[in-house]
A tleap script that builds the chain and sets N, CA, C and O, in Angstrom:
source leaprc.protein.ff14SB
mol = sequence {
  NMET PRO ASP ALA ASP LYS ARG VAL PRO ALA
  ILE PHE PHE GLN THR GLU ALA GLY GLN GLU
  PRO VAL ARG THR TRP LEU LEU SER LEU ASP
  LYS ALA ALA ARG LEU LEU ILE GLY THR ASP
  ILE LYS THR VAL GLU TYR GLY TRP PRO LEU
  GLY MET PRO LEU CYS ARG PRO VAL GLY LYS
  GLY ILE TRP GLU THR ARG SER ASN LEU THR
  GLY SER ARG ILE ALA ARG VAL LEU PHE CYS
  LEU HIE LYS ARG HIE MET VAL LEU LEU HIE
  GLY PHE ILE LYS LYS SER ARG GLN LEU PRO
  LYS THR ASP PHE ASP LEU ALA CYS GLN ARG
  LYS SER GLN LEU GLU GLU CARG
}
set mol.1.N position { 18.453 22.884 3.149 }
set mol.1.CA position { 17.776 21.605 3.726 }
set mol.1.C position { 16.603 21.480 2.850 }
set mol.1.O position { 15.806 22.418 2.851 }
set mol.2.N position { 16.356 20.355 2.025 }
set mol.2.CA position { 15.334 20.139 1.246 }
set mol.2.C position { 13.897 19.983 1.962 }
set mol.2.O position { 12.861 20.317 1.387 }
set mol.3.N position { 13.919 19.507 3.122 }
set mol.3.CA position { 12.658 19.338 3.950 }
set mol.3.C position { 11.976 20.698 4.081 }
set mol.3.O position { 10.751 20.760 4.192 }
set mol.4.N position { 12.715 21.746 4.070 }
set mol.4.CA position { 12.207 23.183 4.309 }
set mol.4.C position { 11.182 23.498 3.285 }
set mol.4.O position { 10.259 24.266 3.558 }
set mol.5.N position { 11.316 22.864 1.950 }
set mol.5.CA position { 10.476 23.098 0.923 }
set mol.5.C position { 9.018 22.347 0.921 }
set mol.5.O position { 8.098 22.621 0.149 }
set mol.6.N position { 8.999 21.389 1.900 }
set mol.6.CA position { 7.747 20.621 2.031 }
set mol.6.C position { 6.724 21.551 2.601 }
set mol.6.O position { 7.027 22.269 3.554 }
set mol.7.N position { 5.529 21.578 2.071 }
set mol.7.CA position { 4.367 22.238 2.470 }
set mol.7.C position { 3.742 21.558 3.662 }
set mol.7.O position { 3.365 22.176 4.657 }
set mol.8.N position { 3.647 20.172 3.498 }
set mol.8.CA position { 3.062 19.374 4.553 }
set mol.8.C position { 3.899 18.084 4.764 }
set mol.8.O position { 3.611 17.056 4.151 }
set mol.9.N position { 4.969 18.146 5.663 }
set mol.9.CA position { 5.764 16.894 5.817 }
set mol.9.C position { 4.792 15.894 6.198 }
set mol.9.O position { 3.740 16.179 6.770 }
set mol.10.N position { 5.167 14.639 5.860 }
set mol.10.CA position { 4.365 13.411 6.129 }
set mol.10.C position { 5.002 12.797 7.293 }
set mol.10.O position { 6.223 12.667 7.379 }
set mol.11.N position { 4.091 12.382 8.279 }
set mol.11.CA position { 4.543 11.681 9.423 }
set mol.11.C position { 3.594 10.452 9.531 }
set mol.11.O position { 2.474 10.479 9.022 }
set mol.12.N position { 4.056 9.414 10.183 }
set mol.12.CA position { 3.197 8.170 10.353 }
set mol.12.C position { 2.416 8.305 11.610 }
set mol.12.O position { 3.039 8.687 12.600 }
set mol.13.N position { 1.166 8.052 11.722 }
set mol.13.CA position { 0.327 7.877 12.771 }
set mol.13.C position { 0.893 6.833 13.702 }
set mol.13.O position { 1.290 5.762 13.244 }
set mol.14.N position { 0.944 7.090 14.931 }
set mol.14.CA position { 1.518 6.078 15.958 }
set mol.14.C position { 0.369 5.802 16.947 }
set mol.14.O position { -0.357 6.692 17.391 }
set mol.15.N position { 0.267 4.543 17.243 }
set mol.15.CA position { -0.636 4.060 18.249 }
set mol.15.C position { -0.050 4.398 19.515 }
set mol.15.O position { 1.123 4.764 19.587 }
set mol.16.N position { -0.872 4.287 20.618 }
set mol.16.CA position { -0.301 4.537 21.998 }
set mol.16.C position { 0.768 3.564 22.375 }
set mol.16.O position { 1.528 3.836 23.304 }
set mol.17.N position { 0.874 2.425 21.695 }
set mol.17.CA position { 1.893 1.453 21.971 }
set mol.17.C position { 3.163 1.754 21.086 }
set mol.17.O position { 4.113 0.971 21.085 }
set mol.18.N position { 3.154 2.851 20.370 }
set mol.18.CA position { 4.189 3.305 19.493 }
set mol.18.C position { 4.288 2.683 18.133 }
set mol.18.O position { 5.193 3.021 17.369 }
set mol.19.N position { 3.392 1.788 17.802 }
set mol.19.CA position { 3.328 1.192 16.503 }
set mol.19.C position { 2.842 2.094 15.403 }
set mol.19.O position { 1.955 2.927 15.589 }
set mol.20.N position { 3.434 1.909 14.276 }
set mol.20.CA position { 3.115 2.750 13.069 }
set mol.20.C position { 2.525 1.835 12.006 }
set mol.20.O position { 3.244 1.269 11.183 }
set mol.21.N position { 1.043 1.684 12.043 }
set mol.21.CA position { 0.522 0.803 11.123 }
set mol.21.C position { 0.851 0.967 9.626 }
set mol.21.O position { 1.068 -0.017 8.919 }
set mol.22.N position { 0.884 2.230 9.154 }
set mol.22.CA position { 1.103 2.447 7.721 }
set mol.22.C position { 2.499 2.170 7.376 }
set mol.22.O position { 2.775 1.649 6.295 }
set mol.23.N position { 3.422 2.497 8.258 }
set mol.23.CA position { 4.816 1.997 8.011 }
set mol.23.C position { 4.928 0.453 7.883 }
set mol.23.O position { 5.490 -0.062 6.917 }
set mol.24.N position { 4.382 -0.254 8.875 }
set mol.24.CA position { 4.307 -1.670 8.767 }
set mol.24.C position { 3.563 -2.232 7.504 }
set mol.24.O position { 4.038 -3.233 6.968 }
set mol.25.N position { 2.562 -1.723 7.054 }
set mol.25.CA position { 1.942 -2.074 5.753 }
set mol.25.C position { 2.821 -1.819 4.620 }
set mol.25.O position { 2.951 -2.657 3.729 }
set mol.26.N position { 3.452 -0.660 4.611 }
set mol.26.CA position { 4.396 -0.355 3.544 }
set mol.26.C position { 5.421 -1.403 3.363 }
set mol.26.O position { 5.678 -1.886 2.260 }
set mol.27.N position { 5.997 -1.745 4.456 }
set mol.27.CA position { 7.104 -2.641 4.514 }
set mol.27.C position { 6.815 -4.087 4.157 }
set mol.27.O position { 7.686 -4.929 3.940 }
set mol.28.N position { 5.398 -4.309 4.113 }
set mol.28.CA position { 4.965 -5.632 3.765 }
set mol.28.C position { 4.790 -5.776 2.152 }
set mol.28.O position { 4.585 -6.841 1.569 }
set mol.29.N position { 4.908 -4.542 1.571 }
set mol.29.CA position { 4.680 -4.447 0.176 }
set mol.29.C position { 6.066 -4.800 -0.547 }
set mol.29.O position { 7.092 -4.833 0.132 }
set mol.30.N position { 6.102 -5.070 -1.949 }
set mol.30.CA position { 7.360 -5.213 -2.648 }
set mol.30.C position { 7.992 -3.780 -2.832 }
set mol.30.O position { 7.384 -2.728 -2.635 }
set mol.31.N position { 9.215 -3.890 -3.212 }
set mol.31.CA position { 10.099 -2.594 -3.287 }
set mol.31.C position { 9.471 -1.692 -4.309 }
set mol.31.O position { 9.468 -0.480 -4.092 }
set mol.32.N position { 8.913 -2.200 -5.457 }
set mol.32.CA position { 8.426 -1.232 -6.491 }
set mol.32.C position { 7.187 -0.535 -5.948 }
set mol.32.O position { 7.022 0.676 -6.093 }
set mol.33.N position { 6.327 -1.318 -5.324 }
set mol.33.CA position { 5.081 -0.617 -4.790 }
set mol.33.C position { 5.398 0.335 -3.718 }
set mol.33.O position { 4.660 1.314 -3.604 }
set mol.34.N position { 6.436 0.184 -2.880 }
set mol.34.CA position { 6.882 1.087 -1.832 }
set mol.34.C position { 7.373 2.387 -2.473 }
set mol.34.O position { 7.143 3.484 -1.964 }
set mol.35.N position { 8.096 2.213 -3.673 }
set mol.35.CA position { 8.612 3.378 -4.332 }
set mol.35.C position { 7.490 4.174 -4.948 }
set mol.35.O position { 7.474 5.391 -4.766 }
set mol.36.N position { 6.562 3.595 -5.655 }
set mol.36.CA position { 5.513 4.387 -6.233 }
set mol.36.C position { 4.611 5.073 -5.255 }
set mol.36.O position { 4.212 6.210 -5.508 }
set mol.37.N position { 4.227 4.390 -4.035 }
set mol.37.CA position { 3.515 5.040 -3.013 }
set mol.37.C position { 4.225 6.093 -2.429 }
set mol.37.O position { 3.658 7.164 -2.215 }
set mol.38.N position { 5.521 5.893 -2.116 }
set mol.38.CA position { 6.447 6.887 -1.525 }
set mol.38.C position { 6.540 8.114 -2.458 }
set mol.38.O position { 6.541 9.246 -1.975 }
set mol.39.N position { 6.617 7.913 -3.738 }
set mol.39.CA position { 6.745 9.015 -4.702 }
set mol.39.C position { 5.460 9.876 -4.662 }
set mol.39.O position { 5.522 11.105 -4.633 }
set mol.40.N position { 4.281 9.184 -4.662 }
set mol.40.CA position { 3.096 9.903 -4.553 }
set mol.40.C position { 2.851 10.726 -3.247 }
set mol.40.O position { 2.252 11.801 -3.280 }
set mol.41.N position { 3.323 10.197 -2.140 }
set mol.41.CA position { 3.292 10.900 -0.856 }
set mol.41.C position { 4.201 12.150 -0.891 }
set mol.41.O position { 3.863 13.237 -0.421 }
set mol.42.N position { 5.348 11.904 -1.471 }
set mol.42.CA position { 6.262 13.036 -1.624 }
set mol.42.C position { 5.720 14.192 -2.469 }
set mol.42.O position { 5.861 15.375 -2.159 }
set mol.43.N position { 5.073 13.739 -3.589 }
set mol.43.CA position { 4.432 14.776 -4.373 }
set mol.43.C position { 3.336 15.538 -3.679 }
set mol.43.O position { 3.157 16.714 -3.995 }
set mol.44.N position { 2.595 14.975 -2.771 }
set mol.44.CA position { 1.667 15.696 -1.949 }
set mol.44.C position { 2.428 16.612 -1.010 }
set mol.44.O position { 2.160 17.810 -0.910 }
set mol.45.N position { 3.380 16.007 -0.331 }
set mol.45.CA position { 4.231 16.854 0.721 }
set mol.45.C position { 4.751 18.095 0.039 }
set mol.45.O position { 4.637 19.147 0.668 }
set mol.46.N position { 5.341 18.126 -1.232 }
set mol.46.CA position { 5.751 19.241 -1.747 }
set mol.46.C position { 4.729 20.173 -2.654 }
set mol.46.O position { 4.924 21.370 -2.864 }
set mol.47.N position { 3.708 19.483 -3.110 }
set mol.47.CA position { 2.789 20.224 -3.952 }
set mol.47.C position { 1.424 20.567 -3.300 }
set mol.47.O position { 0.529 21.099 -3.957 }
set mol.48.N position { 1.291 20.249 -1.991 }
set mol.48.CA position { -0.024 20.475 -1.515 }
set mol.48.C position { -0.450 21.885 -1.540 }
set mol.48.O position { 0.409 22.700 -1.203 }
set mol.49.N position { -1.657 22.348 -1.887 }
set mol.49.CA position { -2.809 21.293 -2.014 }
set mol.49.C position { -2.847 20.866 -3.456 }
set mol.49.O position { -2.560 21.560 -4.431 }
set mol.50.N position { -3.276 19.527 -3.434 }
set mol.50.CA position { -3.402 18.810 -4.847 }
set mol.50.C position { -4.763 18.266 -4.918 }
set mol.50.O position { -5.462 18.120 -3.916 }
set mol.51.N position { -5.146 17.958 -6.145 }
set mol.51.CA position { -6.452 17.325 -6.439 }
set mol.51.C position { -6.210 16.142 -7.205 }
set mol.51.O position { -5.119 15.573 -7.231 }
set mol.52.N position { -7.273 15.758 -7.855 }
set mol.52.CA position { -7.166 14.541 -8.644 }
set mol.52.C position { -6.331 14.709 -9.876 }
set mol.52.O position { -6.188 15.824 -10.378 }
set mol.53.N position { -5.812 13.706 -10.346 }
set mol.53.CA position { -6.045 12.243 -9.997 }
set mol.53.C position { -5.169 11.667 -8.815 }
set mol.53.O position { -5.315 10.494 -8.469 }
set mol.54.N position { -4.269 12.492 -8.205 }
set mol.54.CA position { -3.445 11.989 -7.234 }
set mol.54.C position { -4.097 11.944 -5.880 }
set mol.54.O position { -3.954 10.954 -5.162 }
set mol.55.N position { -4.801 12.974 -5.515 }
set mol.55.CA position { -5.426 13.196 -4.200 }
set mol.55.C position { -6.727 13.560 -4.126 }
set mol.55.O position { -7.134 14.253 -5.058 }
set mol.56.N position { -7.582 13.242 -3.158 }
set mol.56.CA position { -8.933 13.632 -3.193 }
set mol.56.C position { -9.433 13.537 -1.732 }
set mol.56.O position { -8.976 12.643 -1.020 }
set mol.57.N position { -10.388 14.449 -1.221 }
set mol.57.CA position { -11.054 14.349 -0.035 }
set mol.57.C position { -11.976 13.179 0.030 }
set mol.57.O position { -12.723 12.982 -0.928 }
set mol.58.N position { -12.002 12.388 1.055 }
set mol.58.CA position { -13.015 11.431 1.217 }
set mol.58.C position { -14.078 11.567 2.297 }
set mol.58.O position { -15.013 10.780 2.449 }
set mol.59.N position { -13.837 12.651 3.031 }
set mol.59.CA position { -14.959 13.069 4.039 }
set mol.59.C position { -14.336 13.074 5.552 }
set mol.59.O position { -13.443 12.305 5.907 }
set mol.60.N position { -14.863 13.927 6.275 }
set mol.60.CA position { -14.503 13.993 7.779 }
set mol.60.C position { -13.081 14.499 7.968 }
set mol.60.O position { -12.444 14.211 8.982 }
set mol.61.N position { -12.569 15.278 6.960 }
set mol.61.CA position { -11.303 15.740 7.172 }
set mol.61.C position { -10.187 14.840 6.819 }
set mol.61.O position { -9.029 15.036 7.189 }
set mol.62.N position { -10.591 13.793 6.051 }
set mol.62.CA position { -9.684 12.682 5.619 }
set mol.62.C position { -9.467 12.833 4.046 }
set mol.62.O position { -10.406 13.093 3.294 }
set mol.63.N position { -8.313 12.671 3.660 }
set mol.63.CA position { -7.918 12.683 2.258 }
set mol.63.C position { -7.288 11.293 1.815 }
set mol.63.O position { -6.827 10.547 2.679 }
set mol.64.N position { -7.268 10.980 0.617 }
set mol.64.CA position { -6.583 9.816 0.106 }
set mol.64.C position { -5.540 10.238 -0.905 }
set mol.64.O position { -5.724 11.235 -1.604 }
set mol.65.N position { -4.454 9.502 -0.995 }
set mol.65.CA position { -3.436 9.398 -2.068 }
set mol.65.C position { -3.759 8.281 -2.752 }
set mol.65.O position { -4.084 7.266 -2.137 }
set mol.66.N position { -3.709 8.320 -4.196 }
set mol.66.CA position { -4.122 7.341 -5.047 }
set mol.66.C position { -2.951 6.811 -5.888 }
set mol.66.O position { -2.420 7.540 -6.726 }
set mol.67.N position { -2.546 5.557 -5.675 }
set mol.67.CA position { -1.222 5.138 -6.312 }
set mol.67.C position { -1.621 4.019 -7.219 }
set mol.67.O position { -2.287 3.105 -6.733 }
set mol.68.N position { -1.276 3.986 -8.528 }
set mol.68.CA position { -1.593 2.904 -9.370 }
set mol.68.C position { -0.255 2.110 -9.493 }
set mol.68.O position { 0.780 2.607 -9.938 }
set mol.69.N position { -0.380 0.834 -9.058 }
set mol.69.CA position { 0.639 -0.091 -8.948 }
set mol.69.C position { 0.810 -1.126 -10.119 }
set mol.69.O position { -0.035 -1.166 -11.014 }
set mol.70.N position { 1.765 -1.859 -10.117 }
set mol.70.CA position { 1.906 -2.768 -11.310 }
set mol.70.C position { 0.759 -3.963 -11.013 }
set mol.70.O position { 0.231 -4.145 -9.916 }
set mol.71.N position { 0.528 -4.636 -12.076 }
set mol.71.CA position { -0.491 -5.639 -11.897 }
set mol.71.C position { -1.894 -5.269 -11.720 }
set mol.71.O position { -2.675 -6.053 -11.180 }
set mol.72.N position { -2.277 -4.065 -12.163 }
set mol.72.CA position { -3.598 -3.479 -12.021 }
set mol.72.C position { -3.996 -3.373 -10.596 }
set mol.72.O position { -5.187 -3.456 -10.294 }
set mol.73.N position { -3.025 -3.185 -9.653 }
set mol.73.CA position { -3.330 -3.074 -8.276 }
set mol.73.C position { -3.517 -1.501 -8.057 }
set mol.73.O position { -2.970 -0.686 -8.799 }
set mol.74.N position { -4.253 -1.172 -7.086 }
set mol.74.CA position { -4.451 0.209 -6.661 }
set mol.74.C position { -4.266 0.464 -5.194 }
set mol.74.O position { -4.978 -0.127 -4.382 }
set mol.75.N position { -3.415 1.252 -4.844 }
set mol.75.CA position { -3.150 1.520 -3.391 }
set mol.75.C position { -3.711 2.846 -3.041 }
set mol.75.O position { -3.767 3.773 -3.849 }
set mol.76.N position { -4.141 2.914 -1.766 }
set mol.76.CA position { -4.589 4.167 -1.145 }
set mol.76.C position { -4.025 4.301 0.208 }
set mol.76.O position { -3.947 3.386 1.028 }
set mol.77.N position { -3.620 5.578 0.382 }
set mol.77.CA position { -3.095 5.899 1.784 }
set mol.77.C position { -4.176 7.043 2.288 }
set mol.77.O position { -4.369 8.059 1.620 }
set mol.78.N position { -4.760 6.819 3.348 }
set mol.78.CA position { -5.641 7.872 3.948 }
set mol.78.C position { -4.793 8.702 4.871 }
set mol.78.O position { -3.892 8.223 5.559 }
set mol.79.N position { -5.113 9.914 4.850 }
set mol.79.CA position { -4.293 10.809 5.708 }
set mol.79.C position { -5.137 11.981 6.102 }
set mol.79.O position { -6.144 12.265 5.454 }
set mol.80.N position { -4.754 12.668 7.145 }
set mol.80.CA position { -5.325 13.972 7.535 }
set mol.80.C position { -4.185 14.997 7.758 }
set mol.80.O position { -2.998 14.676 7.805 }
set mol.81.N position { -4.658 16.263 7.891 }
set mol.81.CA position { -3.735 17.313 8.018 }
set mol.81.C position { -3.899 17.650 9.488 }
set mol.81.O position { -5.013 17.885 9.956 }
set mol.82.N position { -2.821 17.674 10.197 }
set mol.82.CA position { -2.768 17.916 11.758 }
set mol.82.C position { -1.499 18.641 12.072 }
set mol.82.O position { -0.384 18.167 11.854 }
set mol.83.N position { -1.741 19.877 12.622 }
set mol.83.CA position { -0.489 20.506 13.149 }
set mol.83.C position { 0.624 20.788 11.914 }
set mol.83.O position { 1.833 20.621 12.076 }
set mol.84.N position { 0.070 21.200 10.769 }
set mol.84.CA position { 0.824 21.471 9.532 }
set mol.84.C position { 1.611 20.239 9.065 }
set mol.84.O position { 2.685 20.381 8.480 }
set mol.85.N position { 1.071 18.995 9.325 }
set mol.85.CA position { 1.705 17.693 8.764 }
set mol.85.C position { 0.654 16.903 8.180 }
set mol.85.O position { -0.517 17.058 8.526 }
set mol.86.N position { 1.045 15.973 7.220 }
set mol.86.CA position { 0.385 15.055 6.626 }
set mol.86.C position { 0.448 13.773 7.388 }
set mol.86.O position { 1.450 13.064 7.299 }
set mol.87.N position { -0.610 13.424 8.163 }
set mol.87.CA position { -0.425 12.303 9.067 }
set mol.87.C position { -0.985 11.025 8.397 }
set mol.87.O position { -2.207 10.891 8.331 }
set mol.88.N position { -0.252 10.189 7.954 }
set mol.88.CA position { -0.537 8.892 7.241 }
set mol.88.C position { -1.370 7.882 8.295 }
set mol.88.O position { -0.796 7.250 9.182 }
set mol.89.N position { -2.726 7.836 8.067 }
set mol.89.CA position { -3.493 7.227 9.001 }
set mol.89.C position { -3.716 5.601 8.707 }
set mol.89.O position { -3.711 4.765 9.611 }
set mol.90.N position { -3.884 5.331 7.506 }
set mol.90.CA position { -4.211 4.001 7.059 }
set mol.90.C position { -3.828 3.706 5.604 }
set mol.90.O position { -4.059 4.603 4.794 }
set mol.91.N position { -3.272 2.565 5.162 }
set mol.91.CA position { -3.028 2.351 3.905 }
set mol.91.C position { -3.550 0.779 3.590 }
set mol.91.O position { -3.568 -0.103 4.449 }
set mol.92.N position { -3.947 0.611 2.263 }
set mol.92.CA position { -4.469 -0.564 1.869 }
set mol.92.C position { -4.440 -0.719 0.323 }
set mol.92.O position { -4.316 0.272 -0.396 }
set mol.93.N position { -4.553 -1.944 -0.166 }
set mol.93.CA position { -4.741 -2.214 -1.647 }
set mol.93.C position { -6.239 -2.187 -1.842 }
set mol.93.O position { -6.971 -2.844 -1.102 }
set mol.94.N position { -6.676 -1.489 -2.761 }
set mol.94.CA position { -8.086 -1.288 -3.015 }
set mol.94.C position { -8.652 -2.534 -3.954 }
set mol.94.O position { -8.065 -2.925 -4.963 }
set mol.95.N position { -9.732 -3.017 -3.515 }
set mol.95.CA position { -10.303 -4.215 -4.208 }
set mol.95.C position { -11.617 -3.994 -4.771 }
set mol.95.O position { -12.160 -4.889 -5.419 }
set mol.96.N position { -12.216 -2.785 -4.559 }
set mol.96.CA position { -13.606 -2.607 -5.029 }
set mol.96.C position { -13.616 -0.970 -5.411 }
set mol.96.O position { -12.804 -0.162 -4.958 }
set mol.97.N position { -14.560 -0.696 -6.216 }
set mol.97.CA position { -14.617 0.668 -6.693 }
set mol.97.C position { -14.822 1.677 -5.735 }
set mol.97.O position { -14.280 2.766 -5.923 }
set mol.98.N position { -15.611 1.466 -4.604 }
set mol.98.CA position { -15.843 2.362 -3.623 }
set mol.98.C position { -14.796 2.231 -2.456 }
set mol.98.O position { -14.165 1.187 -2.288 }
set mol.99.N position { -14.646 3.311 -1.680 }
set mol.99.CA position { -13.710 3.179 -0.462 }
set mol.99.C position { -14.509 2.294 0.512 }
set mol.99.O position { -15.646 2.598 0.872 }
set mol.100.N position { -13.890 1.228 0.908 }
set mol.100.CA position { -14.549 0.340 1.858 }
set mol.100.C position { -14.819 1.004 3.229 }
set mol.100.O position { -13.915 1.692 3.702 }
set mol.101.N position { -15.874 0.876 3.850 }
set mol.101.CA position { -16.333 1.537 5.006 }
set mol.101.C position { -15.418 1.223 6.168 }
set mol.101.O position { -15.052 2.050 7.003 }
set mol.102.N position { -15.058 -0.158 6.135 }
set mol.102.CA position { -14.061 -0.478 7.293 }
set mol.102.C position { -12.820 0.299 7.286 }
set mol.102.O position { -12.329 0.704 8.340 }
set mol.103.N position { -12.290 0.525 6.137 }
set mol.103.CA position { -10.913 1.266 5.950 }
set mol.103.C position { -11.297 2.801 6.382 }
set mol.103.O position { -10.653 3.377 7.260 }
set mol.104.N position { -12.287 3.360 5.766 }
set mol.104.CA position { -12.656 4.645 6.114 }
set mol.104.C position { -12.858 4.880 7.645 }
set mol.104.O position { -12.368 5.858 8.209 }
set mol.105.N position { -13.577 3.969 8.265 }
set mol.105.CA position { -13.871 3.992 9.800 }
set mol.105.C position { -12.609 3.978 10.563 }
set mol.105.O position { -12.465 4.763 11.500 }
set mol.106.N position { -11.618 3.084 10.207 }
set mol.106.CA position { -10.516 2.976 10.947 }
set mol.106.C position { -9.528 4.242 10.771 }
set mol.106.O position { -8.807 4.579 11.710 }
set mol.107.N position { -9.516 4.887 9.622 }
set mol.107.CA position { -8.921 6.162 9.502 }
set mol.107.C position { -9.629 7.198 10.312 }
set mol.107.O position { -8.941 8.076 10.834 }
set mol.108.N position { -10.803 7.199 10.463 }
set mol.108.CA position { -11.656 8.241 11.208 }
set mol.108.C position { -11.195 7.914 12.822 }
set mol.108.O position { -10.918 8.801 13.628 }
set mol.109.N position { -11.175 6.607 13.087 }
set mol.109.CA position { -10.947 6.361 14.574 }
set mol.109.C position { -9.483 6.926 14.867 }
set mol.109.O position { -9.226 7.528 15.909 }
set mol.110.N position { -8.514 6.675 13.833 }
set mol.110.CA position { -7.135 6.961 14.089 }
set mol.110.C position { -6.992 8.523 14.237 }
set mol.110.O position { -6.247 9.015 15.085 }
set mol.111.N position { -7.728 9.258 13.385 }
set mol.111.CA position { -7.732 10.688 13.358 }
set mol.111.C position { -8.299 11.234 14.772 }
set mol.111.O position { -7.767 12.180 15.353 }
set mol.112.N position { -9.370 10.582 15.241 }
set mol.112.CA position { -9.915 10.979 16.507 }
set mol.112.C position { -8.915 10.794 17.677 }
set mol.112.O position { -8.828 11.644 18.563 }
set mol.113.N position { -8.153 9.652 17.666 }
set mol.113.CA position { -7.064 9.445 18.655 }
set mol.113.C position { -6.046 10.528 18.567 }
set mol.113.O position { -5.682 11.095 19.597 }
set mol.114.N position { -5.582 10.839 17.443 }
set mol.114.CA position { -4.622 11.855 17.027 }
set mol.114.C position { -5.072 13.112 17.671 }
set mol.114.O position { -4.326 13.686 18.465 }
set mol.115.N position { -6.266 13.583 17.374 }
set mol.115.CA position { -6.794 14.838 17.866 }
set mol.115.C position { -7.000 14.925 19.424 }
set mol.115.O position { -7.131 16.011 19.988 }
set mol.116.N position { -7.019 13.790 20.050 }
set mol.116.CA position { -7.325 13.746 21.550 }
set mol.116.C position { -6.068 13.932 22.267 }
set mol.116.O position { -6.083 14.323 23.434 }
set mol.117.N position { -4.947 13.672 21.630 }
set mol.117.CA position { -3.666 13.752 22.323 }
set mol.117.C position { -3.218 15.150 22.643 }
set mol.117.O position { -2.150 15.337 23.227 }
savepdb mol mol.pdb
quit
């Protein structure tokens, strides 16, 4: 079974209503972008712990995967480690050099919700 080799299997954060915001965001992207982001997430699943240039901590127990897409676009997926899983909290296309506070705050909020359950 190939999943047995994963060090931190990825799962999608679910809202209380059962929605998976990162899955919804990924499905809104083109197929090439989904493939690149998925490959980077898979690399983290099998190779954890990893560092730059693919992965880095952004604070408060939240990490980001960094995916370079076509057309000079940069995607980020913010995640945390919870019960031996990589929980995908929030994904976005980066438009500025710094991590936007609103995106970081949303990931922190979702992480808190996850830990309260």
